[in-house]
N, CA, C and O of each residue as an XYZ file, in Angstrom:
716
protein
N      21.109    -69.820     76.328
C      21.068    -70.381     77.668
C      20.101    -71.561     77.640
O      18.943    -71.424     77.246
N      20.582    -72.686     78.052
C      19.773    -73.903     78.012
C      19.209    -74.277     79.375
O      18.047    -74.672     79.475
N      20.024    -74.158     80.437
C      19.620    -74.588     81.786
C      19.717    -73.405     82.738
O      20.792    -72.846     82.958
N      18.558    -73.036     83.301
C      18.458    -71.855     84.150
C      17.955    -72.237     85.532
O      17.003    -73.005     85.664
N      18.599    -71.698     86.560
C      18.155    -71.850     87.940
C      17.533    -70.525     88.365
O      18.106    -69.461     88.128
N      16.370    -70.589     88.987
C      15.753    -69.399     89.560
C      15.595    -69.652     91.053
O      14.944    -70.611     91.468
N      16.189    -68.792     91.842
C      16.113    -68.906     93.298
C      15.100    -67.872     93.788
O      15.216    -66.681     93.498
N      14.111    -68.349     94.531
C      13.093    -67.449     95.059
C      11.908    -67.261     94.124
O      11.313    -66.184     94.096
N      11.558    -68.278     93.364
C      10.465    -68.175     92.391
C       9.086    -68.121     93.040
O       8.101    -67.860     92.349
N       8.988    -68.359     94.338
C       7.681    -68.249     94.993
C       7.364    -66.798     95.349
O       6.242    -66.492     95.752
N       8.335    -65.912     95.204
C       8.122    -64.498     95.499
C       7.649    -63.723     94.284
O       7.505    -64.270     93.191
N       7.416    -62.455     94.497
C       6.852    -61.604     93.454
C       7.757    -61.523     92.222
O       7.317    -61.870     91.126
N       8.992    -61.081     92.369
C       9.883    -60.896     91.225
C      10.327    -62.245     90.664
O      10.333    -62.439     89.449
N      10.695    -63.169     91.535
C      11.102    -64.491     91.081
C       9.995    -65.225     90.351
O      10.258    -65.996     89.429
N       8.756    -64.987     90.762
C       7.615    -65.605     90.082
C       7.490    -65.150     88.640
O       7.197    -65.948     87.749
N       7.715    -63.859     88.416
C       7.692    -63.365     87.039
C       8.882    -63.900     86.249
O       8.732    -64.239     85.075
N      10.050    -63.983     86.859
C      11.212    -64.554     86.176
C      10.914    -65.989     85.751
O      11.255    -66.401     84.642
N      10.280    -66.738     86.636
C       9.914    -68.122     86.322
C       8.942    -68.176     85.156
O       9.128    -68.959     84.225
N       7.925    -67.362     85.202
C       6.926    -67.345     84.135
C       7.574    -67.053     82.786
O       7.297    -67.744     81.805
N       8.432    -66.039     82.725
C       9.100    -65.693     81.472
C      10.030    -66.807     81.010
O      10.088    -67.106     79.817
N      10.754    -67.422     81.932
C      11.676    -68.499     81.562
C      10.930    -69.706     81.005
O      11.376    -70.322     80.036
N       9.805    -70.041     81.608
C       9.030    -71.186     81.126
C       8.462    -70.928     79.734
O       8.278    -71.869     78.962
N       8.185    -69.679     79.407
C       7.632    -69.336     78.101
C       8.709    -69.135     77.037
O       8.388    -69.105     75.849
N       9.973    -68.995     77.426
C      11.062    -68.709     76.497
C      11.538    -69.995     75.822
O      11.984    -70.926     76.493
N      11.442    -70.040     74.511
C      11.848    -71.232     73.752
C      13.344    -71.495     73.833
O      13.778    -72.624     73.603
N      14.148    -70.478     74.155
C      15.597    -70.652     74.264
C      16.021    -71.314     75.567
O      17.160    -71.764     75.691
N      15.129    -71.376     76.526
C      15.411    -72.017     77.814
C      14.820    -73.419     77.766
O      13.608    -73.596     77.637
N      15.699    -74.414     77.873
C      15.240    -75.801     77.787
C      14.772    -76.355     79.128
O      13.780    -77.080     79.193
N      15.494    -76.010     80.205
C      15.174    -76.531     81.542
C      15.237    -75.387     82.545
O      16.132    -74.543     82.490
N      14.279    -75.371     83.456
C      14.261    -74.389     84.528
C      14.218    -75.144     85.848
O      13.360    -75.999     86.066
N      15.150    -74.815     86.713
C      15.155    -75.400     88.054
C      14.822    -74.284     89.042
O      15.505    -73.261     89.100
N      13.776    -74.497     89.805
C      13.420    -73.553     90.857
C      13.999    -74.079     92.163
O      13.749    -75.221     92.547
N      14.771    -73.243     92.840
C      15.299    -73.586     94.159
C      14.713    -72.570     95.128
O      14.895    -71.363     94.968
N      14.009    -73.072     96.132
C      13.380    -72.147     97.056
C      12.966    -72.786     98.356
O      13.124    -73.987     98.575
N      12.428    -71.939     99.213
C      12.021    -72.377    100.553
C      10.591    -72.889    100.581
O      10.197    -73.568    101.529
N       9.802    -72.570     99.545
C       8.398    -72.976     99.501
C       8.069    -73.663     98.185
O       8.692    -73.406     97.156
N       7.086    -74.535     98.242
C       6.589    -75.210     97.056
C       5.859    -74.212     96.168
O       5.127    -73.356     96.665
N       6.053    -74.319     94.861
C       5.423    -73.398     93.924
C       3.975    -73.757     93.625
O       3.155    -72.875     93.368
N       3.663    -75.023     93.658
C       2.300    -75.448     93.369
C       1.939    -75.400     91.894
O       0.760    -75.305     91.550
N       2.939    -75.464     91.014
C       2.657    -75.514     89.578
C       3.429    -76.670     88.962
O       4.383    -77.186     89.545
N       2.999    -77.058     87.785
C       3.659    -78.132     87.063
C       3.911    -77.651     85.632
O       3.052    -77.018     85.019
N       5.088    -77.955     85.117
C       5.434    -77.580     83.750
C       6.486    -78.564     83.264
O       7.327    -79.006     84.047
N       6.450    -78.911     81.993
C       7.381    -79.897     81.443
C       8.836    -79.452     81.537
O       9.722    -80.305     81.581
N       9.114    -78.155     81.568
C      10.485    -77.646     81.670
C      10.965    -77.509     83.110
O      12.160    -77.334     83.350
N      10.053    -77.587     84.065
C      10.336    -77.199     85.448
C      10.723    -78.367     86.342
O      10.056    -79.401     86.365
N      11.811    -78.183     87.072
C      12.200    -79.066     88.176
C      12.223    -78.195     89.418
O      12.817    -77.118     89.424
N      11.577    -78.666     90.462
C      11.503    -77.888     91.692
C      12.337    -78.543     92.781
O      12.218    -79.742     93.031
N      13.181    -77.749     93.423
C      14.029    -78.226     94.510
C      13.720    -77.385     95.740
O      13.929    -76.172     95.735
N      13.228    -78.021     96.784
C      12.966    -77.318     98.036
C      14.222    -77.352     98.888
O      14.824    -78.404     99.103
N      14.598    -76.186     99.363
C      15.777    -76.050    100.221
C      15.396    -75.060    101.321
O      15.495    -73.849    101.122
N      14.971    -75.555    102.455
C      14.387    -74.673    103.475
C      15.354    -73.739    104.185
O      14.922    -72.733    104.747
N      16.654    -74.042    104.178
C      17.584    -73.221    104.938
C      18.831    -72.909    104.112
O      19.668    -73.785    103.892
N      18.953    -71.680    103.663
C      20.054    -71.267    102.798
C      21.314    -70.893    103.567
O      22.276    -70.406    102.974
N      21.322    -71.112    104.869
C      22.543    -70.893    105.649
C      23.639    -71.818    105.135
O      24.812    -71.446    105.113
N      23.252    -73.031    104.718
C      24.189    -74.007    104.173
C      23.578    -74.590    102.904
O      22.572    -75.297    102.960
N      24.181    -74.294    101.775
C      23.683    -74.778    100.484
C      24.495    -75.946     99.943
O      24.330    -76.329     98.784
N      25.361    -76.511    100.760
C      26.212    -77.612    100.308
C      25.419    -78.773     99.739
O      25.881    -79.443     98.815
N      24.236    -79.023    100.273
C      23.404    -80.123     99.796
C      22.934    -79.905     98.354
O      22.478    -80.846     97.704
N      23.040    -78.686     97.858
C      22.613    -78.375     96.491
C      23.718    -78.587     95.453
O      23.465    -78.461     94.255
N      24.920    -78.901     95.887
C      26.074    -78.961     94.981
C      25.824    -79.851     93.767
O      26.049    -79.416     92.638
N      25.375    -81.062     93.968
C      25.145    -81.977     92.846
C      23.990    -81.485     91.975
O      24.055    -81.561     90.748
N      22.950    -80.989     92.605
C      21.781    -80.482     91.893
C      22.142    -79.317     90.980
O      21.581    -79.193     89.891
N      23.065    -78.467     91.402
C      23.436    -77.279     90.634
C      24.491    -77.541     89.563
O      24.848    -76.633     88.813
N      24.983    -78.748     89.486
C      26.006    -79.085     88.498
C      25.454    -78.959     87.076
O      24.336    -79.387     86.791
N      26.257    -78.364     86.195
C      25.897    -78.284     84.786
C      24.895    -77.191     84.420
O      24.289    -77.251     83.351
N      24.711    -76.213     85.271
C      23.772    -75.124     84.975
C      24.467    -74.024     84.175
O      25.670    -73.804     84.318
N      23.698    -73.342     83.336
C      24.247    -72.251     82.525
C      24.131    -70.898     83.211
O      24.979    -70.025     83.024
N      23.077    -70.727     84.009
C      22.852    -69.424     84.644
C      21.939    -69.596     85.851
O      21.185    -70.563     85.958
N      22.032    -68.636     86.747
C      21.134    -68.587     87.906
C      20.663    -67.149     88.077
O      21.444    -66.204     87.968
N      19.383    -67.008     88.344
C      18.789    -65.712     88.652
C      18.383    -65.780     90.119
O      17.504    -66.553     90.499
N      19.034    -64.964     90.931
C      18.847    -65.017     92.379
C      17.890    -63.919     92.821
O      18.248    -62.742     92.851
N      16.665    -64.320     93.166
C      15.609    -63.380     93.562
C      15.145    -63.604     94.993
O      14.189    -62.962     95.428
N      15.779    -64.478     95.725
C      15.344    -64.775     97.082
C      15.492    -63.541     97.958
O      16.506    -62.845     97.904
N      14.494    -63.283     98.747
C      14.575    -62.119     99.626
C      13.336    -61.986    100.483
O      12.474    -62.864    100.513
N      13.271    -60.882    101.168
C      12.122    -60.562    101.998
C      11.981    -59.049    102.028
O      12.822    -58.329    101.491
N      10.939    -58.579    102.643
C      10.673    -57.142    102.697
C      11.154    -56.557    104.010
O      11.039    -57.182    105.064
N      11.693    -55.352    103.936
C      12.092    -54.640    105.139
C      10.882    -54.528    106.057
O       9.794    -54.154    105.619
N      11.073    -54.850    107.311
C       9.986    -54.794    108.277
C       9.258    -56.118    108.456
O       8.529    -56.301    109.430
N       9.453    -57.047    107.513
C       8.797    -58.344    107.614
C       9.525    -59.276    108.574
O       8.938    -60.218    109.104
N      10.803    -59.006    108.791
C      11.640    -59.828    109.674
C      12.532    -58.889    110.484
O      12.598    -57.690    110.215
N      13.211    -59.448    111.468
C      14.140    -58.644    112.268
C      15.309    -58.176    111.407
O      15.541    -58.707    110.320
N      16.035    -57.188    111.893
C      17.199    -56.682    111.180
C      18.226    -57.794    110.963
O      18.799    -57.904    109.880
N      18.458    -58.610    111.975
C      19.439    -59.702    111.853
C      18.994    -60.709    110.793
O      19.820    -61.204    110.026
N      17.703    -61.014    110.743
C      17.195    -61.958    109.747
C      17.239    -61.342    108.348
O      17.533    -62.042    107.379
N      16.956    -60.059    108.230
C      17.055    -59.375    106.937
C      18.480    -59.463    106.400
O      18.684    -59.732    105.216
N      19.455    -59.239    107.257
C      20.855    -59.348    106.849
C      21.197    -60.776    106.426
O      21.862    -60.991    105.413
N      20.739    -61.739    107.207
C      21.019    -63.148    106.898
C      20.435    -63.523    105.528
O      21.111    -64.153    104.715
N      19.196    -63.139    105.280
C      18.535    -63.492    104.018
C      19.153    -62.736    102.845
O      19.408    -63.325    101.795
N      19.394    -61.450    103.015
C      19.867    -60.604    101.918
C      21.342    -60.818    101.588
O      21.717    -60.832    100.416
N      22.158    -60.980    102.584
C      23.606    -61.089    102.372
C      24.110    -62.527    102.487
O      24.669    -63.070    101.534
N      23.914    -63.135    103.645
C      24.515    -64.448    103.899
C      23.976    -65.535    102.965
O      24.756    -66.319    102.425
N      22.657    -65.594    102.767
C      22.078    -66.606    101.881
C      22.603    -66.431    100.456
O      22.916    -67.410     99.778
N      22.697    -65.188    100.014
C      23.157    -64.905     98.652
C      24.580    -65.413     98.441
O      24.863    -66.094     97.455
N      25.460    -65.082     99.361
C      26.869    -65.461     99.224
C      27.031    -66.977     99.304
O      27.828    -67.558     98.567
N      26.289    -67.607    100.186
C      26.377    -69.070    100.315
C      25.897    -69.759     99.039
O      26.542    -70.695     98.566
N      24.784    -69.312     98.481
C      24.298    -69.931     97.248
C      25.298    -69.718     96.114
O      25.601    -70.654     95.374
N      25.810    -68.503     95.974
C      26.783    -68.214     94.913
C      28.037    -69.080     95.060
O      28.605    -69.536     94.068
N      28.458    -69.299     96.298
C      29.635    -70.142     96.555
C      29.424    -71.558     96.027
O      30.297    -72.115     95.362
N      28.278    -72.127     96.321
C      27.992    -73.502     95.898
C      27.786    -73.565     94.385
O      28.246    -74.508     93.741
N      27.102    -72.578     93.812
C      26.928    -72.549     92.360
C      28.281    -72.478     91.666
O      28.516    -73.197     90.695
N      29.172    -71.621     92.149
C      30.507    -71.471     91.558
C      31.254    -72.803     91.565
O      31.912    -73.150     90.584
N      31.154    -73.548     92.664
C      31.831    -74.839     92.747
C      31.211    -75.907     91.865
O      31.909    -76.800     91.385
N      29.907    -75.824     91.648
C      29.193    -76.841     90.875
C      29.118    -76.540     89.393
O      29.173    -77.451     88.567
N      28.996    -75.283     89.054
C      28.881    -74.836     87.655
C      29.736    -73.583     87.486
O      29.203    -72.475     87.425
N      31.049    -73.745     87.410
C      31.955    -72.586     87.414
C      31.759    -71.621     86.252
O      32.154    -70.459     86.355
N      31.169    -72.061     85.163
C      30.965    -71.178     84.021
C      29.581    -70.539     84.004
O      29.261    -69.779     83.090
N      28.767    -70.838     84.997
C      27.413    -70.278     85.044
C      27.456    -68.785     85.342
O      28.313    -68.314     86.090
N      26.539    -68.059     84.759
C      26.362    -66.639     85.042
C      25.419    -66.522     86.234
O      24.348    -67.129     86.249
N      25.819    -65.750     87.218
C      25.011    -65.531     88.424
C      24.446    -64.118     88.362
O      25.195    -63.141     88.393
N      23.133    -64.015     88.276
C      22.467    -62.715     88.235
C      21.804    -62.467     89.576
O      20.957    -63.241     90.021
N      22.197    -61.390     90.203
C      21.702    -61.028     91.534
C      20.712    -59.884     91.407
O      21.040    -58.829     90.864
N      19.516    -60.089     91.902
C      18.513    -59.035     91.916
C      18.816    -58.105     93.076
O      18.564    -58.430     94.236
N      19.355    -56.958     92.750
C      19.691    -55.985     93.770
C      18.606    -54.927     93.808
O      17.454    -55.218     93.488
N      18.940    -53.740     94.181
C      17.947    -52.676     94.221
C      18.589    -51.316     94.084
O      19.741    -51.115     94.468
N      17.839    -50.392     93.537
C      18.317    -49.026     93.410
C      18.577    -48.476     94.813
O      17.720    -48.577     95.692
N      19.724    -47.912     95.013
C      20.074    -47.385     96.327
C      20.937    -48.324     97.134
O      21.344    -47.984     98.246
N      21.231    -49.514     96.595
C      22.119    -50.439     97.295
C      23.443    -49.728     97.557
O      23.996    -49.082     96.667
N      23.945    -49.849     98.775
C      25.111    -49.081     99.196
C      26.282    -49.997     99.552
O      26.340    -50.519    100.665
N      27.217    -50.197     98.613
C      28.355    -51.073     98.893
C      29.293    -50.537     99.971
O      30.153    -51.274    100.453
N      29.146    -49.265    100.359
C      29.955    -48.748    101.469
C      29.351    -49.161    102.804
O      29.999    -49.056    103.845
N      28.124    -49.625    102.770
C      27.379    -50.105    103.955
C      27.166    -49.007    104.995
O      27.090    -49.286    106.192
N      27.071    -47.754    104.535
C      26.872    -46.638    105.456
C      25.449    -46.079    105.428
O      25.119    -45.184    106.206
N      24.618    -46.594    104.549
C      23.259    -46.079    104.449
C      22.501    -46.286    105.755
O      22.769    -47.234    106.494
N      21.573    -45.411    106.029
C      20.733    -45.560    107.214
C      19.669    -46.630    106.988
O      19.044    -47.098    107.939
N      19.460    -47.023    105.708
C      18.465    -48.054    105.390
C      19.129    -49.432    105.384
O      20.096    -49.665    104.659
N      18.601    -50.326    106.191
C      19.161    -51.675    106.286
C      19.159    -52.366    104.922
O      20.138    -53.014    104.552
N      18.067    -52.230    104.180
C      17.977    -52.843    102.861
C      19.162    -52.412    101.987
O      19.812    -53.246    101.357
N      19.430    -51.116    101.956
C      20.515    -50.585    101.119
C      21.874    -51.097    101.580
O      22.721    -51.444    100.757
N      22.084    -51.144    102.883
C      23.363    -51.651    103.413
C      23.573    -53.108    103.041
O      24.653    -53.479    102.582
N      22.559    -53.937    103.233
C      22.724    -55.375    103.019
C      22.775    -55.739    101.537
O      23.533    -56.630    101.153
N      21.985    -55.071    100.699
C      22.092    -55.313     99.252
C      23.459    -54.845     98.757
O      24.084    -55.509     97.929
N      23.921    -53.706     99.260
C      25.246    -53.216     98.885
C      26.354    -54.147     99.329
O      27.306    -54.381     98.584
N      26.240    -54.683    100.537
C      27.238    -55.631    101.040
C      27.243    -56.899    100.184
O      28.303    -57.464     99.917
N      26.072    -57.340     99.759
C      26.001    -58.527     98.897
C      26.660    -58.246     97.548
O      27.413    -59.076     97.039
N      26.379    -57.075     96.967
C      27.030    -56.705     95.702
C      28.547    -56.710     95.850
O      29.265    -57.263     95.017
N      29.020    -56.084     96.925
C      30.469    -55.994     97.157
C      31.081    -57.393     97.304
O      32.142    -57.662     96.741
N      30.431    -58.274     98.047
C      30.946    -59.632     98.240
C      30.932    -60.423     96.934
O      31.864    -61.180     96.663
N      29.893    -60.258     96.129
C      29.834    -60.958     94.846
C      30.909    -60.452     93.889
O      31.508    -61.234     93.152
N      31.148    -59.156     93.903
C      32.220    -58.610     93.061
C      33.587    -59.122     93.502
O      34.445    -59.405     92.665
N      33.792    -59.241     94.804
C      35.052    -59.786     95.318
C      35.200    -61.246     94.898
O      36.295    -61.675     94.531
N      34.115    -62.011     94.946
C      34.156    -63.414     94.520
C      34.458    -63.503     93.031
O      35.190    -64.389     92.589
N      33.898    -62.595     92.275
C      34.157    -62.588     90.830
C      35.621    -62.288     90.555
O      36.220    -62.896     89.668
N      36.200    -61.365     91.298
C      37.597    -60.990     91.086
C      38.561    -62.109     91.467
O      39.643    -62.221     90.893
N      38.171    -62.932     92.430
C      39.078    -63.961     92.929
C      38.815    -65.345     92.344
O      39.505    -66.302     92.695
N      37.830    -65.463     91.458
C      37.506    -66.784     90.912
C      36.889    -66.642     89.537
O      36.992    -65.594     88.898
N      36.262    -67.681     89.100
C      35.626    -67.688     87.791
C      34.141    -67.342     87.874
O      33.426    -67.510     86.886
N      33.660    -66.871     89.007
C      32.251    -66.508     89.134
C      31.927    -65.375     88.169
O      32.534    -64.306     88.231
N      30.986    -65.608     87.293
C      30.540    -64.583     86.351
C      29.290    -63.945     86.931
O      28.219    -64.551     86.927
N      29.424    -62.740     87.421
C      28.343    -62.080     88.132
C      27.810    -60.904     87.330
O      28.577    -60.112     86.783
N      26.503    -60.801     87.268
C      25.861    -59.613     86.722
C      24.883    -59.115     87.774
O      24.442    -59.878     88.634
N      24.549    -57.847     87.702
C      23.592    -57.276     88.634
C      22.416    -56.720     87.855
O      22.591    -56.055     86.834
N      21.239    -56.991     88.336
C      20.042    -56.373     87.796
C      19.446    -55.530     88.898
O      19.334    -55.972     90.042
N      19.070    -54.332     88.560
C      18.559    -53.402     89.556
C      17.085    -53.171     89.327
O      16.641    -52.993     88.193
N      16.331    -53.175     90.401
C      14.890    -53.063     90.328
C      14.455    -51.677     90.769
O      14.258    -51.436     91.960
N      14.306    -50.773     89.828
C      13.762    -49.448     90.074
C      14.201    -48.797     91.362
O      15.274    -49.103     91.881
N      13.399    -47.917     91.873
C      13.673    -47.245     93.135
C      13.207    -48.113     94.285
O      12.271    -48.902     94.151
N      13.872    -47.956     95.415
C      13.446    -48.705     96.598
C      11.979    -48.443     96.855
O      11.537    -47.294     96.860
N      11.230    -49.496     97.068
C       9.807    -49.358     97.349
C       8.932    -49.571     96.137
O       7.726    -49.757     96.295
N       9.488    -49.554     94.910
C       8.636    -49.717     93.743
C       8.205    -51.162     93.544
O       7.301    -51.428     92.752
N       8.821    -52.083     94.232
C       8.433    -53.482     94.100
C       7.628    -53.940     95.305
O       7.623    -55.125     95.637
N       6.952    -53.010     95.956
C       6.139    -53.367     97.109
C       5.019    -54.295     96.654
O       4.297    -53.978     95.708
N       4.870    -55.433     97.316
C       3.868    -56.392     96.863
C       2.450    -55.916     97.158
O       2.202    -55.177     98.110
N       1.540    -56.361     96.318
C       0.119    -56.181     96.562
C      -0.440    -57.539     96.936
O       0.284    -58.534     96.893
N      -1.685    -57.601     97.293
C      -2.270    -58.916     97.606
C      -2.164    -59.842     96.411
O      -1.961    -61.045     96.577
N      -2.297    -59.308     95.226
C      -2.255    -60.121     94.014
C      -0.859    -60.667     93.744
O      -0.728    -61.784     93.242
N       0.187    -59.909     94.062
C       1.542    -60.304     93.688
C       2.383    -60.823     94.834
O       3.506    -61.272     94.604
N       1.889    -60.780     96.053
C       2.754    -61.095     97.188
C       3.175    -62.557     97.254
O       4.158    -62.865     97.928
N       2.497    -63.443     96.606
C       2.872    -64.856     96.643
C       3.330    -65.339     95.286
O       3.082    -66.489     94.925
N       3.989    -64.494     94.535
C       4.537    -64.888     93.246
C       3.746    -64.305     92.100
O       2.717    -63.657     92.290
N       4.244    -64.548     90.917
C       3.618    -64.009     89.715
C       2.292    -64.691     89.459
O       2.088    -65.838     89.856
N       1.385    -63.980     88.790
C       0.142    -64.624     88.407
C       0.458    -65.824     87.524
O       1.304    -65.741     86.633
N      -0.200    -66.902     87.766
C       0.058    -68.136     87.016
C      -1.037    -68.347     85.980
O      -2.220    -68.134     86.244
N      -0.614    -68.767     84.805
C      -1.590    -69.111     83.779
C      -2.184    -70.458     84.134
O      -1.465    -71.380     84.518
N      -3.460    -70.570     84.010
C      -4.095    -71.868     84.267
C      -3.682    -72.841     83.183
O      -3.683    -72.512     81.997
N      -3.332    -74.036     83.603
C      -2.967    -75.076     82.654
C      -1.573    -74.916     82.073
O      -1.202    -75.654     81.160
N      -0.796    -73.975     82.576
C       0.550    -73.756     82.041
C       1.378    -75.021     82.194
O       1.391    -75.649     83.253
N       2.054    -75.376     81.142
C       2.979    -76.489     81.204
C       2.359    -77.850     80.965
O       2.972    -78.871     81.276
N       1.187    -77.879     80.432
C       0.551    -79.178     80.223
C       1.226    -79.963     79.102
O       0.955    -81.148     78.905
N       2.104    -79.289     78.375
C       2.724    -80.008     77.259
C       4.190    -79.932     77.241
O       4.827    -80.496     76.352
């Protein structure tokens, strides 16, 4: 994999994905697409701010020619309203995948889901319903097009609860990327 997009690198899990990608010699270029500035500089890193994922059409040219995307954008249950949780977890994911598919049809799209995600959407937990709905929609997109989708599951629900140290992304090495 030469060109990797990481969505949501300012968050806890996405921050670690970014750190590992920047250190991996097999990854030549990393593009971070997110709602907030990362505040780091690295020779492999290109940062693209996109404040509203309701419409990702503006990213089409930027996403052209990518090999893979790791989608980690999200929020915590209780941090936003139920409607906003659904919008961020389901709608943003599907919109980004749609634009990536059109711009880089051979790219692998990796969706950070969660243990307990319920594709039947019957769970009493909003997180499980919306992650499950996103999985189901991505699988449908894969079946009807060339979208190459993989799912990564993050332990049990609640195991990725942020601490003060991790809530704003992965710990950053000082001076990372100076060369």
